[in-house]
C-alpha positions, 0 to 999 in steps of 0.5 A: 594309213601307213604304206610299208614294204609289206603292204606294197609286197602284198599289192604286188603279189595280188596284182601278179597272181591275178594276172596269172589266174586270168590269162591261163583261164582265157587261154584254156577257155579259147582253146576249148572254144576253138576245139568246140567250133572245129568239131562242129565244123567237121561233124555238121558241115555247116560253114558257119562253124568254119567262119566262126573258128577262123574269126576267133583263131585269127587276130585280124578283126579290128580293121574291118569294124574300125573303118565301117559305117554305123549302118554297115556294122548293123548289117553285119550284126544282122548277118551274124545273128541270122547265121547263128540262129540258122546254125542253132535251129536249122531254120531259115525263117529269121525275122529282121531285127 
């Protein structure tokens, strides 16, 4: 296979276009998700929606998970699942996973 200037130009164009498609899509999707969470927080008055909004709005998520033990990560995951289940169903009856 002969590498020509035309092939390199096409590869560069494909790389550039892929980033120009992916990043705006994520940005628009995240903005819509944040608007949805904020609206749910204001309408339903459940703190879980505000916590989710704050979680996705701030970029300070990594240090908490990075320094946690495996057991602590499991506990947090269980807490998030229970709170999400409660936010969706309104029921406090959640089983231990």
